[in-house]
N, C-alpha and C positions, 0 to 999 in steps of 0.2 A: 505494498499499500504504499502510495507517495502522497504528497500535498493535492494534488490533483482529485485523488480518490477521495480524501477527507473534505476537501470542498463539496464534491458531490453528495457526498452522505450529508452532509449539514443542510444541503437545498432539499433534498429528499425529505430528510428528517421534520424541517420545516412544514412541507407541502410534497407527501408523496405523490402528488400529481403534478407535480411541475413538469410540463414538457421537456423532452429532451433537446429540442432546438432552443430553449430558452436558457437551458443550462449549459449548453454550448457555447451559446452567445456570450451568457455573462462569464465563461472563462475562458472565450478566447480559444475554443477548441472546435472540432467539426462535430456534428450530430453523431455521426458512424462510431468515433472514439468515445463519446459519452456511452453512447447503447452495449460498446463493447466493454468497457471498464464496469458498467452496471451489471450486465450478464456474469463478468467474470467474478464481481463480490455475490451474486447472486448463487453461483455456484460453488462459490468456497464458503458459504454460509455465513458470509459477514451480514447481508442483507437476507433474514430470515423470513419476512413477509411483509405486505403491506395493509398497513389496517386504518380504520375511521377513528379518528378522536371524538368520542361521543360524550356531551354534557349529561349525565343523569338528569339533574335536577329538572331538566325541560322534557324528560319522558317519565315526571312525575315520583323520581327518587329523591327523596328528601333525607334521607339519614345513609350518609355514606359512611362506611366503618373501616380501619385498618384493624384485623384481628389476628393478634399473637397466640399461637397455639403451642403448647407443651403436650408430646407424644412421645408414649414408649418408644424406647428405641426398635423396638423389631416390630413395631406398626407405623414407623416413619412414612416409608414410600407410600403404602397402603392406604393410610391416613390421607396423604397429600392428595392421591387420585383420586379418592371418595371425595375429597372435598370439591376438586376440580369437576365432578360430575355435575355438581349442582349448578344451576341457573344462574342463582343469585351471586354467584361467586364469579369475578370479572377477571381476578388475577390469585395467583398463588406460587409463594417462594418459598424454597427452603431457605431457612438461616442459620447464622450461629449468632452468639448473645443471649437475651432475655429471651427468646421462643425459638422452638425450632423452624417452626412454618410461619407464614404470615400470607394473609390473604385479604384482597379488596372484596367486599360486600355492598351491594347495592340493595336496599330495603326501602318500602314507601313510607313508612313510619318505625318510630320506635317498638311499638307493640308487632309488627312484622319480624322485625330482626330477633325482639324477643322469642316468636315463634321459632324461627331460624335456627337462633342458636340451641334453643331446648328443645326443640323436636328434631331436628336432622344434625346439626354439628358436634352437639354433645354425646349422641348417639353413633359417632364412628369410632370403631375398634382402636383401644389405645388412647384415646383422649384423655388426659387429665386435668388441664386448666387451660381456659380462655381468657384473654384479656381484649376486650374490645375498646376501641379508641375512636370516638365518633369526630369525622373531617369536617373541619367548617369549610375551607375554599382552597380551592389548587391555586398556586399562584405560577407555578411552571409547572 
């Protein structure tokens, strides 16, 4: 990866729908060069996918939560996979530090969040402790 690749990534990170000809013009290279570099980064796994950045509040989700989970080591990966299957769970990360799994959950209300935690997440085998943090506003 060189400086041009990093600049292409920054442009696509800001807006994945930026046309290659616009990127080429901004970087003073050909559109074909941009296309080849992007394809190479896709093939190498640098670019894993293209996604839409959704504002959950505009869809009626008023409670956005970062949930830390402590899980028994023997159930660690299976718990992460089970958590990933829930539609309300938008991101799942394994982590070090205070919690072994972190997840972002979208709920329409705190009552719905309570149901999700008590009826679904706490029933996942190996889950010992849950630490939800309600997110107020995403800055970046």
